[in-house]
VEXDREN-2710 file (C-alpha; in Angstrom, 1 decimal):
% VEXDREN-2710
k/r/px/py/pz
1/MET/0.0/0.0/0.1
2/LYS/1.4/3.4/-0.5
3/ILE/0.5/6.2/1.3
4/LEU/1.2/9.8/0.3
5/ILE/1.8/12.2/3.5
6/VAL/1.3/16.0/3.0
7/GLU/2.6/17.8/5.8
8/ASP/5.0/21.3/5.9
9/GLU/6.0/20.1/9.3
10/PRO/9.9/18.1/8.5
11/LYS/9.6/16.5/11.8
12/VAL/5.8/15.6/11.8
13/ALA/6.5/14.3/8.1
14/SER/9.3/12.4/9.0
15/PHE/7.8/11.3/12.2
16/ILE/4.9/10.0/10.0
17/LYS/6.9/8.3/7.2
18/LYS/9.3/6.1/9.8
19/GLY/6.0/5.0/11.3
20/LEU/4.0/3.5/8.6
21/GLU/7.6/2.5/6.6
22/GLU/7.9/0.2/10.1
23/ASN/4.4/-1.0/9.5
24/ASN/5.6/-2.5/5.9
25/TYR/3.6/1.1/4.1
26/VAL/5.3/2.6/1.1
27/ALA/5.3/6.5/1.9
28/GLU/5.8/9.7/0.2
29/VAL/5.9/13.0/1.7
30/ALA/5.2/16.5/0.0
31/TYR/5.6/19.7/1.7
32/ASP/3.2/21.6/-0.1
33/GLY/-0.3/21.4/-1.5
34/SER/0.8/22.2/-5.2
35/LEU/4.0/19.7/-5.4
36/ALA/1.0/17.1/-3.8
37/GLU/-1.3/17.7/-6.7
38/LYS/1.3/16.7/-9.3
39/LEU/2.7/14.0/-7.5
40/VAL/-1.3/12.5/-7.4
41/ARG/-1.3/13.7/-11.3
42/SER/1.4/11.4/-12.2
43/ASN/1.7/8.5/-9.2
44/ASN/-0.8/5.6/-7.5
45/TYR/-1.5/6.0/-4.1
46/ASP/-3.7/4.2/-2.1
47/LEU/-4.1/6.7/0.5
48/PHE/-3.4/10.6/1.3
49/ILE/-3.0/11.9/4.7
50/LEU/-3.3/16.1/4.6
51/ASP/-2.1/18.4/6.9
52/VAL/-5.4/21.5/6.8
53/ILE/-3.1/24.2/6.8
54/ILE/0.1/23.9/4.3
55/PRO/1.7/25.8/1.7
56/GLY/0.3/26.3/-1.8
57/ILE/-2.9/24.7/-2.0
58/ASN/-4.5/24.4/1.6
59/GLY/-5.7/21.2/2.8
60/LEU/-9.3/21.1/2.4
61/GLU/-8.9/22.9/-1.2
62/LEU/-6.4/19.9/-2.4
63/CYS/-8.4/17.4/-0.7
64/LYS/-11.2/18.5/-3.2
65/ARG/-9.0/18.0/-6.0
66/LEU/-7.7/15.0/-5.2
67/LYS/-11.6/13.8/-4.7
68/ASP/-12.0/14.9/-8.1
69/ILE/-8.9/13.3/-9.5
70/ASN/-10.2/9.5/-8.0
71/SER/-13.0/9.8/-5.8
72/ASN/-12.0/6.2/-4.2
73/ILE/-8.6/6.9/-2.5
74/PRO/-9.7/7.5/1.1
75/VAL/-8.3/10.8/2.6
76/LEU/-7.2/11.1/6.6
77/MET/-6.8/14.6/7.5
78/LEU/-4.9/16.1/10.3
79/THR/-5.0/19.1/11.8
80/ALA/-4.5/21.3/15.0
81/LEU/-8.6/22.5/14.2
82/GLY/-10.6/20.4/16.2
83/THR/-14.2/22.2/16.7
84/THR/-17.3/20.8/15.9
85/ASP/-17.5/23.3/13.0
86/ASP/-13.7/22.1/11.9
87/LYS/-14.5/18.9/11.1
88/ILE/-17.8/19.2/9.4
89/ILE/-15.2/21.4/7.2
90/GLY/-13.5/18.9/6.5
91/PHE/-15.8/16.4/6.3
92/GLU/-17.6/18.4/3.4
93/ALA/-14.4/18.9/1.6
94/GLY/-14.6/15.0/1.3
95/ALA/-12.2/13.6/4.3
96/ASN/-12.7/10.2/4.8
97/ASP/-11.9/10.4/8.6
98/TYR/-10.0/13.3/10.6
99/LEU/-7.2/13.3/13.5
100/VAL/-6.7/16.0/15.6
101/LYS/-3.1/17.0/17.1
102/PRO/-1.0/16.2/18.8
103/PHE/-1.9/12.4/18.6
104/GLU/-0.5/9.0/18.9
105/PHE/1.3/7.6/15.8
106/ARG/-1.0/4.4/17.0
107/GLU/-3.9/5.6/16.6
108/LEU/-3.1/6.9/13.5
109/LEU/-2.1/3.9/12.8
110/ALA/-5.5/2.2/13.8
111/ARG/-7.4/4.7/11.5
112/VAL/-5.3/4.2/8.4
113/LYS/-5.5/0.0/8.9
114/VAL/-9.6/1.2/8.7
115/LEU/-9.3/3.4/5.5
116/LEU/-7.5/0.9/3.4
117/LYS/-9.5/-2.1/4.3
118/LYS/-11.4/-2.9/1.4
119/PRO/-15.5/-3.0/1.7
120/ASP/-16.7/-6.4/1.3
121/GLN/-18.8/-6.7/-2.1
122/PRO/-22.3/-7.4/-1.8
123/GLN/-23.8/-10.5/-3.1
124/ASN/-26.4/-8.4/-5.2
125/LYS/-26.1/-5.2/-6.4
126/VAL/-29.0/-2.7/-5.6
127/ASN/-29.3/0.4/-7.5
128/SER/-31.7/2.3/-5.3
129/LEU/-33.2/2.2/-1.9
130/VAL/-37.2/2.7/-1.0
131/VAL/-38.4/3.8/2.6
132/GLY/-42.2/5.4/2.1
133/ASP/-42.4/8.0/-0.6
134/LEU/-38.4/8.4/-0.1
135/GLU/-36.3/6.9/-3.1
136/LEU/-32.1/7.0/-3.1
137/ASP/-31.2/6.1/-6.0
138/LEU/-27.2/5.0/-6.0
139/GLU/-26.1/5.4/-9.2
140/ARG/-27.2/8.5/-10.0
141/LYS/-26.5/10.3/-6.7
142/VAL/-30.0/11.0/-6.6
143/VAL/-32.9/11.6/-4.0
144/ARG/-36.2/12.2/-4.5
145/ARG/-39.2/12.9/-1.9
146/GLY/-42.4/12.6/-3.8
147/ASN/-42.3/14.5/-6.7
148/THR/-39.4/16.8/-5.3
149/TYR/-35.7/16.0/-5.4
150/ILE/-33.1/17.0/-2.7
151/ASP/-29.8/18.4/-3.0
152/LEU/-27.4/16.6/-0.6
153/THR/-23.8/17.0/0.2
154/ALA/-22.0/13.4/0.0
155/LYS/-21.7/13.2/3.6
156/GLU/-25.3/13.8/3.5
157/PHE/-25.9/11.1/1.3
158/SER/-23.8/8.5/2.9
159/LEU/-25.6/9.2/6.2
160/LEU/-29.4/8.9/4.5
161/GLU/-28.0/5.4/2.9
162/TYR/-26.9/4.2/6.1
163/PHE/-30.2/5.2/7.5
164/MET/-32.5/3.9/5.0
165/ARG/-30.5/0.5/4.6
166/ASN/-31.2/0.1/8.6
167/HIS/-34.4/1.7/8.6
168/GLY/-36.9/0.6/11.2
169/ARG/-33.4/-0.3/13.7
170/VAL/-32.6/1.9/16.9
171/LEU/-29.1/3.3/15.5
172/SER/-26.7/4.7/18.2
173/ARG/-24.5/7.8/17.5
174/VAL/-21.4/4.7/17.7
175/ASP/-23.3/3.2/15.3
176/ILE/-23.6/6.3/12.8
177/ALA/-19.5/7.3/13.7
178/GLU/-18.4/3.9/12.8
179/LYS/-20.2/2.7/9.6
180/VAL/-20.5/6.5/8.1
181/TRP/-17.4/8.2/9.4
182/ASP/-15.4/4.9/9.7
183/ILE/-14.0/6.3/12.9
184/LYS/-14.5/5.8/16.5
185/PHE/-17.1/7.7/17.9
186/ASP/-15.5/10.8/20.2
187/PHE/-18.0/11.7/22.7
188/GLY/-16.4/14.7/23.1
189/THR/-18.1/16.4/19.5
190/ASN/-21.2/16.1/18.0
191/VAL/-20.6/16.1/14.4
192/VAL/-23.1/12.9/14.0
193/ASP/-25.6/15.5/16.1
194/VAL/-25.5/17.7/13.1
195/TYR/-25.6/15.8/10.6
196/VAL/-28.8/14.6/11.2
197/ASN/-30.4/17.9/12.0
198/PHE/-28.9/18.9/8.3
199/LEU/-30.6/16.2/7.4
200/ARG/-33.8/16.4/8.9
201/LYS/-34.2/19.9/8.2
202/LYS/-33.8/18.3/3.7
203/ILE/-35.9/15.6/4.6
204/ASP/-38.5/16.4/6.6
205/LYS/-39.4/19.7/6.6
206/GLY/-42.6/20.4/5.0
207/HIS/-44.0/17.1/5.4
208/ASP/-46.6/15.9/7.9
209/LYS/-44.8/12.0/8.1
210/LYS/-41.3/12.6/9.8
211/MET/-38.7/10.1/8.3
212/ILE/-35.8/10.7/11.3
213/HIS/-37.0/10.2/14.9
214/THR/-35.1/10.4/17.9
215/ARG/-34.9/8.1/20.7
216/VAL/-33.6/9.7/23.7
217/GLY/-31.1/8.1/25.2
218/PHE/-30.8/5.3/22.8
219/GLY/-29.7/7.2/19.1
220/TYR/-32.3/7.7/16.3
221/VAL/-34.9/5.2/14.1
222/PHE/-35.3/6.0/10.4
223/GLY/-38.5/5.4/8.6
224/ASP/-42.5/6.1/7.5
225/LEU/-43.2/5.3/11.4
END
């Protein structure tokens, strides 16, 4: 597995590179966003580790560009900015996971392993999901409720897909964080609740029958209940 580290602090970059190589990964370093983009256009990588504040193209813009080049390659974003709003901005840029500095290498390594794990292929491919009058088209990435099309961000779409695949089940915040964000739930953040509220406003507002239901103390239930 080949990993590109985009980090402008030489000591941090060297620390990450050394640790990854000791765990049998191939690691390369780019010290600015412009160089990183050039490397990605001429080389194949399995994972990107990006700092947010870097020279040239900043990490958020670089993340968007890398996802445009190949949306299937996961991005682990590193930053000293750890508020919920900062994390949401990172996820909206296309990040698959978010690690706040300072961090222990073993935590970074655990996240790398999760991001590089190949998902099991479904036996029967499903092109769309339908719950009540809500339809999610997996191929065209289109969501429609009744006769109205709903514009969702990529992370909102992923959250809705997880809800619809598990409609009728009580889903805890830990379940949602692990399945939608591929991370262990951080009890110091309310990213899950924020995104559920985003989604609720888009798919439930103006409808008598609500799809997203809160179960106090347990989590959320999705469905035309």
